[in-house]
C-alpha positions in Angstrom: -3.7 -26.7 -9.6 -0.6 -24.7 -9.7 0.4 -21.3 -8.3 3.2 -19.2 -6.8 3.9 -17.7 -3.4 6.3 -15.0 -4.2 5.9 -11.3 -5.2 8.0 -9.0 -7.4 9.3 -7.0 -4.4 12.5 -7.7 -2.5 12.4 -8.7 1.1 12.4 -5.6 3.3 10.8 -3.4 0.6 8.1 -1.1 1.9 6.0 -2.6 -1.0 6.0 -5.9 0.9 3.8 -4.5 3.6 0.1 -5.3 3.7 -2.9 -3.8 5.5 -6.0 -5.5 6.7 -8.8 -3.1 5.8 -11.2 -5.1 7.8 -11.8 -8.7 8.9 -12.1 -10.0 5.3 -10.3 -7.5 3.1 -6.5 -7.3 2.7 -4.6 -4.7 0.6 -1.0 -5.5 -0.3 1.4 -6.9 -2.9 0.3 -9.9 -4.8 -3.0 -10.1 -3.0 -4.9 -10.6 -6.2 -1.9 -11.6 -8.4 -1.8 -15.2 -7.2 -2.3 -14.9 -3.5 -6.1 -14.7 -3.9 -5.9 -17.7 -6.2 -3.8 -19.6 -3.7 -6.4 -18.9 -1.0 -9.2 -20.1 -3.3 -7.3 -23.3 -3.9 -7.1 -23.9 -0.1 -10.8 -23.1 0.4 -11.7 -25.3 -2.6 -9.9 -28.2 -1.0 -11.6 -27.5 2.3 -15.0 -27.4 0.7 -14.4 -30.7 -1.3 -13.2 -32.4 1.9 -16.3 -31.2 3.9 -18.5 -32.4 1.1 -16.9 -35.8 1.1 -15.7 -35.5 -2.5 -11.9 -35.7 -2.1 -12.0 -39.5 -1.8 -13.2 -39.8 -5.4 -10.9 -37.1 -6.9 -7.2 -37.1 -7.9 -6.1 -33.6 -7.0 -2.5 -32.3 -7.2 -1.5 -28.9 -5.9 1.9 -27.4 -6.6 3.0 -24.0 -5.4 6.4 -22.5 -6.3 8.3 -19.8 -4.6 10.3 -18.6 -7.6 7.8 -17.3 -10.2 9.4 -13.9 -10.4 13.0 -14.9 -10.1 13.3 -18.4 -11.4 16.2 -20.6 -10.5 18.8 -21.8 -12.9 18.6 -23.8 -15.0 15.0 -22.8 -15.6 14.0 -26.2 -16.9 14.8 -27.7 -13.5 13.3 -24.7 -11.7 9.9 -25.2 -13.4 10.1 -29.0 -13.6 7.5 -29.6 -10.8 5.0 -27.2 -12.3 5.4 -28.5 -15.9 5.2 -32.2 -14.8 2.1 -31.5 -12.7 0.4 -29.7 -15.6 1.3 -32.6 -18.0 -0.2 -35.2 -15.6 -3.4 -33.2 -15.2 -6.6 -33.8 -17.1 -7.6 -30.2 -16.3 -4.6 -28.1 -15.2 -5.6 -24.9 -13.4 -3.8 -21.7 -12.5 -6.0 -19.4 -10.4 -4.2 -16.2 -11.1 -6.8 -13.6 -10.6 -5.5 -10.1 -11.4 -2.8 -7.8 -12.3 -2.7 -4.9 -9.8 -0.4 -5.4 -6.7 -2.7 -3.1 -4.7 -6.0 -4.7 -5.7 -8.2 -6.0 -2.9 -9.0 -9.7 -2.5 -11.9 -10.6 -0.3 -13.8 -13.7 0.6 -17.1 -14.4 2.2 -17.2 -16.6 5.2 -18.4 -15.6 8.7 -19.6 -12.1 7.5 -21.8 -13.5 4.7 -22.4 -17.3 5.2 -25.4 -17.2 2.9 -23.2 -15.8 0.0 -24.9 -12.4 0.0 
């Protein structure tokens, strides 16, 4: 599983600010464009561990911090992502949306039954 941790906005930009609308809903830059996917990766690993399934799986997770402004040379900058994808039987990128102000939410304590 591969993903990125950066957003298109420069550090210090007012667009880097986020707001918690309630306990489970966040509004801010990149919340759906990859950050939601990053959280899903983490919760998927947690669920697999709790189910005792990780021992039988070969899972590799690679996050990068330069999706928007890649380093130079780009071949080296993207090397870890490309190599991880090439090793994978099923490479996955959980990029979920396109709007920087979209809302990403998850169900946990508020809805443990999935409702």
